[in-house]
LOROLO-802124 format. One record per atom (N, C-alpha, C): residue in one letter; z, y, x. Coordinates in steps of 0.1 Angstrom, whole numbers, padded with zeros to 4 digits, always signed. Example, Ala and Ser with C-alpha at 12.3 -4.5 7.8 and 13.67 -1.06 7.14 Angstrom:
% residues 2
a+0078-0057+0132a+0078-0045+0123a+0078-0033+0132s+0071-0022+0128s+0071-0011+0137s+0079+0000+0129
***
This chain:
% residues 341
m-0162-0024+0362m-0155-0017+0373m-0141-0020+0371k-0132-0021+0383k-0121-0023+0384k-0114-0010+0384t-0102-0007+0377t-0096+0006+0376t-0080+0000+0382n-0077+0010+0389n-0065+0004+0397n-0052+0014+0387t-0044+0004+0382t-0030+0007+0375t-0020+0011+0380p-0013+0020+0381p+0001+0022+0387p+0012+0012+0381t+0017+0002+0391t+0029-0007+0385t+0041+0001+0383r+0052-0006+0375r+0064+0000+0374r+0070+0006+0385r+0072-0001+0396r+0078+0003+0408r+0072+0014+0414s+0058+0012+0417s+0054+0027+0419s+0053+0042+0415i+0055+0037+0401i+0058+0051+0391i+0072+0056+0396v+0083+0044+0398v+0098+0050+0401v+0098+0055+0412m+0095+0048+0424m+0094+0054+0436m+0083+0067+0438s+0074+0069+0431s+0068+0081+0430s+0078+0094+0423a+0084+0090+0414a+0096+0098+0406a+0105+0104+0418i+0109+0093+0424i+0121+0094+0433i+0116+0102+0444g+0107+0102+0447g+0101+0111+0459g+0099+0125+0458t+0096+0127+0446t+0095+0143+0440t+0110+0149+0438i+0122+0141+0436i+0131+0147+0433i+0136+0158+0444p+0136+0157+0456p+0139+0167+0468p+0132+0180+0468l+0118+0175+0464l+0110+0188+0465l+0114+0199+0450l+0116+0190+0439l+0120+0199+0426l+0135+0208+0428a+0143+0201+0434a+0157+0204+0435a+0158+0213+0446a+0151+0214+0456a+0154+0220+0470a+0151+0236+0466p+0144+0242+0457p+0141+0259+0455p+0153+0260+0446a+0158+0251+0439a+0174+0255+0431a+0181+0259+0440i+0182+0248+0449i+0196+0249+0458i+0192+0262+0468v+0181+0265+0471v+0179+0277+0479v+0182+0289+0472r+0178+0291+0457r+0181+0301+0449r+0199+0303+0449a+0202+0293+0445a+0219+0293+0446a+0223+0299+0457q+0218+0294+0468q+0226+0302+0483q+0221+0314+0484t+0210+0320+0480t+0205+0332+0482t+0206+0344+0470a+0213+0338+0460a+0213+0350+0450a+0223+0360+0454p+0221+0371+0452p+0228+0384+0457p+0242+0386+0449t+0252+0387+0457t+0264+0394+0451t+0264+0406+0441v+0264+0404+0429v+0265+0419+0423v+0280+0424+0425m+0277+0439+0425m+0287+0449+0427m+0285+0458+0416k+0294+0459+0406k+0292+0469+0397k+0302+0479+0401i+0297+0492+0400i+0303+0504+0405i+0306+0515+0391g+0316+0516+0390g+0318+0527+0377g+0324+0541+0381t+0321+0551+0372t+0329+0562+0371t+0327+0568+0361p+0334+0580+0356p+0336+0586+0344p+0327+0598+0342t+0320+0602+0352t+0311+0616+0350t+0297+0613+0353l+0289+0622+0354l+0275+0619+0356l+0265+0634+0362n+0262+0630+0372n+0250+0640+0375n+0258+0648+0383d+0269+0645+0392d+0278+0651+0400d+0282+0646+0413t+0294+0648+0422t+0296+0644+0435t+0299+0630+0434q+0306+0624+0422q+0310+0611+0423q+0297+0603+0420h+0290+0606+0410h+0275+0598+0409h+0269+0601+0420e+0267+0609+0429e+0257+0611+0440e+0264+0602+0453w+0278+0601+0454w+0287+0593+0462w+0281+0579+0460m+0280+0575+0445m+0275+0561+0444m+0262+0556+0447k+0254+0565+0446k+0242+0564+0448k+0239+0563+0463i+0245+0572+0471i+0246+0568+0485i+0251+0556+0488f+0264+0554+0484f+0272+0540+0488f+0259+0528+0485a+0257+0530+0474a+0247+0515+0468a+0234+0515+0477r+0229+0525+0484r+0216+0525+0492r+0222+0520+0504l+0233+0524+0512l+0238+0519+0524l+0241+0506+0521v+0251+0499+0512v+0254+0487+0511v+0242+0475+0509e+0233+0480+0500e+0222+0471+0499e+0214+0469+0512a+0212+0480+0521a+0204+0479+0532a+0212+0472+0542s+0227+0474+0543s+0233+0468+0556s+0234+0455+0553s+0236+0449+0541s+0239+0436+0535s+0227+0429+0537g+0217+0435+0541g+0203+0428+0537g+0198+0424+0523g+0205+0428+0514g+0199+0423+0503g+0209+0416+0496r+0220+0409+0501r+0230+0402+0499r+0237+0404+0488i+0241+0420+0488i+0250+0426+0477i+0240+0433+0469k+0241+0432+0458k+0231+0442+0447k+0242+0450+0439p+0243+0461+0442p+0251+0474+0437p+0244+0479+0423e+0250+0478+0412e+0247+0485+0401e+0256+0496+0396i+0249+0505+0392i+0258+0519+0391i+0258+0520+0376y+0271+0525+0374y+0273+0527+0361y+0281+0542+0360p+0275+0551+0356p+0281+0566+0355p+0286+0566+0340a+0292+0580+0338a+0295+0584+0324a+0301+0574+0315s+0314+0567+0323s+0321+0558+0316s+0314+0545+0310q+0301+0539+0314q+0294+0531+0305q+0304+0519+0309l+0312+0513+0317l+0317+0503+0316l+0332+0503+0312g+0333+0516+0305g+0350+0516+0296g+0353+0530+0302s+0367+0531+0292s+0375+0543+0297s+0376+0542+0313i+0386+0551+0315i+0391+0552+0330i+0401+0544+0331p+0411+0540+0325p+0421+0531+0323p+0415+0514+0326r+0405+0516+0318r+0398+0502+0317r+0389+0497+0328m+0386+0508+0331m+0377+0505+0346m+0387+0501+0357i+0398+0509+0362i+0409+0509+0368i+0413+0491+0366e+0415+0489+0356e+0421+0478+0353e+0412+0465+0356g+0399+0471+0353g+0387+0459+0356g+0385+0458+0370t+0387+0469+0377t+0386+0468+0392t+0399+0460+0399q+0409+0462+0393q+0423+0452+0398q+0419+0440+0396f+0412+0436+0385f+0412+0418+0381f+0398+0415+0384g+0388+0422+0390g+0375+0415+0394g+0362+0419+0387s+0365+0421+0372s+0354+0421+0365s+0346+0435+0367v+0352+0445+0373v+0346+0457+0379v+0348+0456+0396q+0337+0457+0401q+0338+0458+0418q+0343+0470+0424c+0342+0483+0418c+0345+0495+0424c+0344+0505+0412f+0355+0512+0415f+0359+0526+0406f+0361+0539+0414v+0352+0549+0411v+0352+0561+0417v+0358+0571+0409g+0369+0577+0412g+0373+0589+0407g+0384+0596+0411p+0388+0607+0407p+0401+0613+0412p+0413+0604+0415p+0420+0604+0424p+0429+0596+0429p+0444+0598+0417e+0442+0608+0410e+0457+0610+0400e+0453+0600+0390f+0442+0594+0387f+0442+0585+0374f+0449+0569+0382l+0449+0570+0395l+0455+0559+0402l+0471+0560+0404s+0475+0571+0399s+0491+0574+0400s+0501+0563+0392g+0494+0558+0380g+0502+0546+0376g+0502+0539+0383v+0495+0532+0393v+0492+0522+0404v+0504+0525+0414d+0503+0534+0420d+0511+0540+0429d+0511+0556+0431s+0523+0560+0429s+0525+0574+0426s+0519+0583+0439r+0520+0575+0449r+0513+0584+0465r+0499+0588+0460f+0491+0583+0451f+0477+0587+0449f+0478+0601+0445e+0486+0607+0439e+0487+0621+0434e+0489+0631+0445i+0492+0629+0455i+0495+0639+0465i+0485+0648+0470l+0472+0645+0471l+0461+0652+0473l+0458+0665+0465g+0464+0664+0452g+0462+0674+0442g+0471+0683+0444a+0481+0686+0452a+0490+0695+0458a+0487+0706+0456p+0489+0719+0455p+0483+0731+0457p+0488+0738+0470g+0480+0746+0475g+0480+0752+0489g+0480+0745+0500l+0473+0732+0499l+0473+0724+0511l+0458+0728+0519f+0449+0732+0513f+0437+0735+0520f+0429+0750+0517a+0423+0755+0529a+0420+0769+0529a+0405+0769+0521d+0398+0758+0527d+0386+0759+0515d+0380+0743+0517i+0368+0740+0513i+0363+0726+0509i+0361+0721+0524d+0356+0729+0536d+0354+0721+0549d+0368+0717+0556h+0379+0729+0551h+0389+0722+0559h+0397+0709+0551a+0393+0708+0539a+0399+0699+0531a+0391+0683+0534d+0381+0686+0536d+0371+0675+0544d+0376+0669+0555r+0379+0681+0564r+0382+0675+0578r+0395+0667+0577t+0404+0673+0568t+0416+0666+0566t+0415+0653+0565l+0409+0649+0553l+0406+0637+0544l+0400+0627+0557r+0392+0632+0565r+0384+0622+0573r+0394+0621+0587d+0405+0626+0587d+0413+0622+0598d+0417+0609+0599p+0413+0600+0610p+0415+0588+0610p+0427+0581+0608e+0439+0589+0612e+0451+0582+0607e+0455+0582+0590f+0453+0599+0588f+0455+0598+0573f+0445+0592+0564n+0433+0593+0567n+0424+0585+0558n+0426+0570+0559k+0432+0563+0569k+0435+0550+0567k+0446+0547+0560a+0459+0555+0563a+0470+0554+0553a+0468+0556+0539f+0460+0565+0536f+0454+0568+0521f+0448+0554+0515l+0434+0554+0523l+0430+0543+0516l+0437+0528+0516a+0447+0526+0522a+0458+0514+0520a+0464+0512+0506l+0464+0525+0499l+0472+0524+0485l+0468+0517+0477g+0474+0511+0470g+0471+0500+0461g+0467+0486+0466g+0470+0484+0479g+0467+0474+0483g+0474+0461+0480d+0486+0465+0474d+0494+0453+0468d+0494+0450+0453k+0483+0460+0448k+0480+0461+0433k+0466+0456+0429g+0457+0450+0438g+0444+0446+0439g+0433+0452+0442l+0438+0466+0447l+0427+0476+0451l+0428+0477+0464k+0415+0482+0471k+0413+0485+0485k+0401+0498+0485g+0407+0507+0488g+0403+0520+0492g+0392+0518+0501v+0380+0525+0498v+0370+0526+0509v+0360+0539+0511g+0365+0547+0501g+0359+0561+0505g+0368+0572+0498l+0368+0582+0507l+0375+0592+0502l+0368+0608+0505f+0367+0615+0494f+0358+0629+0499f+0366+0637+0488i+0357+0651+0487i+0361+0663+0480i+0350+0663+0469s+0358+0668+0456s+0348+0671+0447s+0344+0688+0445g+0356+0693+0449g+0355+0708+0447g+0368+0715+0444p+0366+0730+0447p+0379+0735+0442p+0387+0737+0427a+0398+0734+0429a+0400+0736+0412a+0399+0746+0406i+0397+0751+0392i+0394+0758+0383i+0398+0758+0369f+0398+0770+0362f+0400+0766+0349f+0388+0768+0338n+0385+0763+0330n+0376+0765+0322n+0382+0768+0307t+0381+0781+0302t+0389+0783+0291t+0379+0790+0279r+0384+0788+0266r+0380+0793+0255r+0381+0808+0256g+0392+0815+0260g+0393+0828+0260g+0394+0833+0274r+0393+0844+0278r+0391+0850+0292r+0404+0851+0300i+0405+0847+0310i+0419+0847+0319i+0415+0859+0332d+0422+0871+0330d+0420+0877+0340d+0434+0878+0348k+0446+0876+0346k+0456+0874+0350k+0468+0863+0348l+0480+0862+0353l+0485+0851+0356l+0493+0849+0341a+0497+0861+0333a+0503+0860+0322a+0493+0857+0308d+0480+0855+0312d+0471+0852+0304d+0470+0836+0300f+0481+0827+0311f+0479+0815+0309f+0492+0811+0299s+0499+0822+0296s+0511+0816+0290s+0510+0812+0276g+0514+0800+0271g+0509+0796+0257g+0499+0789+0257q+0489+0788+0267q+0479+0781+0268q+0480+0764+0268k+0475+0759+0262k+0472+0742+0264k+0458+0739+0270s+0461+0732+0279s+0453+0728+0291s+0451+0715+0294r+0439+0708+0294r+0437+0693+0302r+0439+0693+0314v+0447+0687+0320v+0450+0680+0333v+0449+0666+0335l+0446+0663+0345l+0450+0649+0349l+0466+0642+0349a+0467+0632+0343a+0483+0627+0341a+0492+0625+0354s+0493+0634+0362s+0500+0632+0371s+0510+0644+0373p+0523+0644+0379p+0534+0649+0380p+0528+0665+0385i+0520+0664+0397i+0518+0675+0402i+0506+0684+0396q+0501+0677+0385q+0494+0688+0380q+0501+0692+0369t+0506+0685+0361t+0512+0689+0349t+0525+0699+0351e+0531+0698+0364e+0540+0708+0368e+0533+0721+0369q+0521+0720+0376q+0513+0734+0376q+0514+0744+0362l+0513+0735+0354l+0507+0743+0339l+0521+0748+0332k+0531+0739+0339k+0545+0744+0335k+0550+0756+0341r+0548+0759+0352r+0551+0769+0361r+0542+0780+0355l+0531+0778+0350l+0521+0791+0345l+0526+0794+0330k+0540+0785+0323k+0541+0786+0313k+0531+0783+0302a+0526+0773+0305a+0513+0768+0297a+0517+0753+0295t+0511+0747+0283t+0513+0733+0281t+0503+0724+0287a+0506+0714+0295a+0497+0704+0303a+0493+0693+0292v+0482+0691+0290v+0477+0682+0283v+0469+0670+0287p+0472+0659+0290p+0467+0649+0297p+0458+0640+0287m+0445+0638+0292m+0435+0634+0280m+0424+0628+0285p+0417+0615+0283p+0405+0611+0291p+0393+0620+0290l+0384+0621+0300l+0376+0630+0301l+0365+0633+0287g+0362+0621+0283g+0351+0619+0274g+0360+0627+0263e+0371+0629+0258e+0376+0635+0247e+0380+0651+0250v+0377+0655+0263v+0380+0670+0263v+0371+0680+0258l+0357+0678+0259l+0347+0687+0252l+0350+0687+0237p+0351+0676+0232p+0353+0678+0216p+0367+0683+0213a+0376+0681+0223a+0388+0689+0219a+0387+0706+0223l+0380+0710+0232l+0375+0723+0233l+0369+0730+0221q+0358+0720+0219q+0350+0726+0205q+0360+0729+0195q+0367+0718+0190q+0377+0719+0181q+0389+0727+0180g+0393+0732+0191g+0405+0742+0196g+0416+0733+0197t+0415+0721+0199t+0429+0714+0200t+0432+0716+0210i+0425+0722+0221i+0431+0729+0235i+0424+0741+0238d+0431+0749+0249d+0426+0762+0250d+0415+0761+0263g+0418+0751+0270g+0409+0748+0285g+0411+0739+0290v+0409+0737+0303v+0407+0723+0311v+0409+0730+0324m+0417+0719+0334m+0415+0724+0350m+0405+0715+0355s+0396+0718+0359s+0387+0706+0368s+0379+0714+0378t+0367+0709+0381t+0360+0717+0392t+0347+0721+0384l+0342+0729+0388l+0329+0739+0385l+0318+0728+0383q+0315+0719+0393q+0304+0709+0393q+0304+0699+0377v+0317+0697+0378v+0316+0687+0367v+0317+0694+0353l+0323+0704+0351l+0319+0713+0339l+0304+0718+0336a+0302+0723+0347a+0286+0726+0347a+0276+0714+0342a+0278+0702+0348a+0270+0689+0347a+0271+0684+0333l+0283+0689+0325l+0285+0679+0314l+0283+0694+0304r+0279+0703+0307r+0276+0714+0297r+0285+0721+0291f+0297+0721+0296f+0311+0726+0289f+0310+0741+0285y+0299+0747+0291y+0297+0763+0287y+0292+0763+0273d+0289+0753+0265d+0286+0753+0251d+0299+0753+0243a+0311+0750+0250a+0322+0751+0241a+0333+0761+0248a+0333+0764+0259a+0343+0774+0266a+0334+0780+0275k+0330+0792+0276k+0324+0797+0284k+0331+0805+0297f+0340+0806+0295f+0351+0812+0309f+0354+0804+0318l+0352+0808+0332l+0356+0800+0342l+0364+0810+0351v+0376+0809+0354v+0384+0816+0365v+0386+0808+0373e+0384+0813+0389e+0384+0807+0400e+0400+0807+0406t+0407+0801+0402t+0419+0802+0409t+0423+0795+0424n+0414+0787+0426n+0413+0781+0440n+0428+0776+0445q+0436+0770+0437q+0450+0768+0444q+0451+0753+0447a+0441+0746+0444a+0441+0732+0449a+0427+0726+0451m+0426+0715+0458m+0415+0705+0457m+0411+0696+0449v+0400+0693+0442v+0402+0681+0433v+0393+0672+0443t+0400+0658+0447t+0393+0649+0453t+0391+0636+0445v+0384+0627+0453v+0378+0616+0446v+0381+0604+0456v+0388+0592+0451v+0387+0580+0459v+0379+0569+0453s+0371+0561+0463s+0367+0551+0456s+0374+0537+0460v+0377+0528+0453v+0384+0516+0454v+0378+0504+0448v+0380+0493+0456v+0372+0481+0452v+0382+0470+0449s+0374+0464+0444s+0384+0450+0437s+0389+0443+0451k+0401+0440+0455k+0407+0434+0468k+0400+0422+0466g+0407+0414+0453g+0401+0398+0451g+0385+0396+0453w+0379+0407+0449w+0364+0402+0450w+0364+0406+0465f+0368+0417+0474f+0365+0419+0486f+0369+0406+0496d+0381+0404+0491d+0387+0393+0503d+0377+0379+0502k+0371+0378+0491k+0362+0367+0488k+0347+0368+0497l+0345+0380+0501l+0330+0381+0509l+0332+0377+0522p+0322+0372+0529p+0321+0370+0543p+0324+0380+0551a+0330+0378+0563a+0332+0392+0569a+0322+0402+0572d+0306+0396+0572d+0300+0408+0577d+0298+0417+0565l+0298+0408+0554l+0297+0418+0541l+0310+0425+0537q+0318+0423+0540q+0331+0430+0540q+0328+0445+0549t+0323+0442+0561t+0322+0452+0572t+0311+0463+0567a+0301+0457+0559a+0291+0465+0553a+0296+0472+0539v+0308+0469+0534v+0312+0476+0522v+0320+0486+0530t+0328+0485+0539t+0339+0494+0543t+0332+0504+0550e+0319+0503+0558e+0313+0512+0563e+0305+0519+0557a+0300+0513+0545a+0292+0522+0538a+0298+0534+0529g+0314+0528+0527g+0322+0539+0522g+0325+0550+0529q+0327+0548+0543q+0331+0559+0551q+0316+0568+0552m+0306+0561+0553m+0292+0567+0557m+0290+0578+0546a+0291+0568+0534a+0288+0578+0520a+0297+0589+0518s+0307+0589+0522s+0320+0599+0520s+0317+0611+0529t+0310+0608+0543t+0306+0620+0549t+0294+0624+0545e+0283+0614+0542e+0273+0623+0538e+0272+0631+0528v+0279+0627+0517v+0279+0634+0502v+0284+0648+0502h+0292+0652+0513h+0300+0664+0515h+0288+0675+0519g+0280+0676+0523g+0267+0686+0524g+0263+0689+0512w+0260+0676+0503w+0252+0674+0493w+0260+0682+0483t+0277+0682+0483t+0283+0686+0474t+0287+0703+0474k+0285+0707+0489k+0285+0722+0489k+0271+0727+0484d+0261+0722+0487d+0248+0728+0480d+0248+0726+0466f+0254+0716+0458f+0253+0714+0446f+0263+0726+0437i+0274+0727+0443i+0284+0736+0440i+0274+0750+0438v+0267+0757+0447v+0259+0769+0446v+0251+0767+0433r+0244+0755+0431r+0238+0751+0420r+0242+0751+0407q+0254+0747+0407q+0261+0750+0394q+0266+0758+0389r+0268+0768+0398r+0275+0782+0396r+0262+0792+0390a+0249+0790+0396a+0236+0794+0390a+0232+0789+0374a+0238+0775+0374a+0234+0768+0362a+0242+0775+0351w+0260+0776+0353w+0267+0780+0346w+0262+0794+0339t+0261+0804+0349t+0256+0816+0343t+0245+0816+0338a+0233+0809+0340a+0221+0810+0334a+0223+0804+0320n+0230+0797+0316n+0235+0791+0304n+0244+0799+0297g+0247+0812+0301g+0255+0819+0293g+0270+0821+0297g+0277+0813+0305g+0289+0813+0310g+0291+0824+0323t+0306+0826+0321t+0311+0837+0328t+0319+0829+0342i+0318+0836+0352i+0328+0832+0362i+0335+0844+0368t+0348+0845+0367t+0357+0854+0374t+0366+0850+0382d+0373+0860+0388d+0387+0855+0394d+0398+0863+0394i+0410+0860+0397i+0420+0867+0395i+0423+0875+0407s+0432+0888+0410s+0432+0896+0418s+0439+0889+0430a+0437+0896+0443a+0444+0892+0456a+0461+0891+0453a+0464+0900+0447a+0479+0900+0445a+0482+0890+0433e+0478+0889+0424e+0478+0876+0413e+0475+0862+0419h+0468+0862+0430h+0463+0848+0435h+0478+0847+0444a+0483+0858+0450a+0494+0853+0461a+0503+0850+0453e+0506+0857+0443e+0520+0853+0431e+0515+0840+0426l+0504+0835+0422l+0502+0820+0419l+0504+0811+0430m+0503+0814+0440m+0504+0806+0454m+0520+0804+0456k+0527+0817+0453k+0540+0816+0457k+0546+0805+0445l+0543+0807+0432l+0547+0797+0422l+0545+0782+0424l+0533+0779+0429l+0527+0766+0429l+0528+0757+0442r+0528+0766+0452r+0527+0757+0465r+0539+0749+0468p+0553+0752+0462p+0562+0744+0464p+0563+0729+0457i+0553+0729+0448i+0553+0716+0438i+0550+0703+0447g+0540+0702+0457g+0540+0688+0463g+0551+0684+0470a+0559+0692+0479a+0570+0688+0485a+0581+0686+0475e+0582+0693+0464e+0593+0690+0456e+0589+0674+0450t+0578+0675+0444t+0577+0664+0438t+0575+0652+0444s+0572+0651+0455s+0569+0640+0468s+0583+0635+0471a+0592+0645+0470a+0607+0641+0478a+0614+0631+0469r+0611+0632+0454r+0618+0621+0447r+0614+0608+0453k+0606+0603+0458k+0602+0588+0466k+0600+0590+0477p+0610+0585+0489p+0608+0582+0501p+0594+0581+0506a+0586+0571+0500a+0571+0566+0504a+0561+0578+0502e+0565+0583+0491e+0555+0594+0486e+0558+0605+0496k+0571+0608+0498k+0576+0622+0510k+0568+0617+0521a+0569+0607+0527a+0565+0605+0540a+0547+0606+0543l+0541+0602+0530l+0529+0603+0530l+0522+0618+0529f+0531+0625+0520f+0527+0640+0519f+0530+0647+0531e+0544+0644+0538e+0545+0649+0551e+0532+0645+0561l+0526+0636+0561l+0519+0631+0571l+0507+0640+0565l+0503+0642+0555l+0491+0649+0548l+0492+0666+0552q+0505+0670+0550q+0508+0685+0556q+0505+0684+0570k+0513+0677+0580k+0508+0678+0593k+0493+0679+0595t+0486+0667+0588t+0472+0670+0591t+0465+0680+0589a+0466+0683+0576a+0461+0697+0573a+0463+0708+0583q+0475+0710+0587q+0479+0720+0596q+0470+0718+0607a+0466+0707+0611a+0459+0704+0626a+0446+0704+0624k+0442+0705+0614k+0427+0706+0611k+0421+0718+0607a+0431+0730+0603a+0428+0742+0599a+0421+0749+0610
***
């Protein structure tokens, strides 16, 4: 019986013929691999974390899966300065946190923390979502590798302390952690207390060890991180709002196709709107969680609060007046807040 033996030429031609079939899937995979978007924040299980979840869902859906968001809460991507630097240089694609942390990039980031601007959380939300102010604020950092995509409210500023605070005089001599911005540090100075800027991860141990006496923050962050185990007293001073800005790496963003740029910016705005209702409900839940775990929540008298605002309200205008660009943006903020009252 005769057996057909393949010739050298037929073997070579057969091998060549299979090359496109073998190579094609690899080429397709390279073309359709999603763009990874790492999103980092210092906190956990709070408004910042929730915004990240909403934003990731919206980006993935609107991009048709071409962007793959990855969420890293609780400083998994490093300390706050490292996350900001990473976002500027592109190793991190998005940072979510209070704008005061970015005041070293541009001093104008600090203005939202000025005392006496907002009547309540809804008034603050209306102000931040005003198109003119929102556009101007999110443009900050554009020359330093950042592009703003989200701006929203975390909650009213309060003090968490190791000892009970009933009146303004009780702040005298206290050492309290604040964000590293002149507008926040000046508030402690006028209360005859000492401002101690430090990373969030160091605050709870500092309270436990008595290195500091308190911290200015928001109820939801403090309750989520179980600060009641170290300092059970909260005093609701409500002199200012703690806000959050979300910035993406401009270098990374600029390389995206136009439709994906739109997907990212629109998702940032939509997430900032959607998270507001969640935040209001969350604050209510966290108040209950704080007291259920042995914490106390008090406030100062109406007369003491009036005196507090008399001391602190001028800080925003006085601090921003030192730089013309900061003064102009603060005046726009004041004008917008008045219009949205």
